[in-house]
C-alpha angles and dihedrals in degrees: 000000000000123000107223092182091059102031093141090065103023107133093202091056091046089053092049091049090049095044095046095038094239094167099163130052142162137174125241126191115203107202131119091246095046108037120071112229088013098170092049094045092050090054091047092050090051094051108102107252146143135221130220090229133047115278112221122188131177116192111223098173139354127018147257145150135269113202116203133179119244125214090277091053092251122138122257115191117213116197111216125192140163112317096021122123126192135184115202109197120235111270097028115128109233146149137198132220136170122242126233090292091066092211138101133157111198139177114228115209129194140179102235120334119003118259114196101178114129119192112207120223126303094054099129097135096069114108088231091059092046090051092049090050091050089051091052091049092052091048093052 
């Protein structure tokens, strides 16, 4: 159980970061009064895309939704709220949107240096996508 109110000193979070080698982190607040170019960013987050590295998010406050594609290419909506952590594997198509509260504060974690590049669909030729699809086939 993670303690979002005390994330700076939470021993569970510290252990997760050590075990998974999450050496870099920052905090982003998505709210119209806190995020520069808010409207543009919200549209970008909701555009279906993938990354070449895992995407790790820890919700410190507020709430929103990650939408991911299942093996049949259908959407699955994942509700995220304070205290939740998610790891989206490299190569998975996804998007993010706020809920009716229009606010989320999240920690972004990375192995090594942060990589922000999102590749909008279609992006099926990347090795990360091919590896993810192989993983899905093996799981089925």
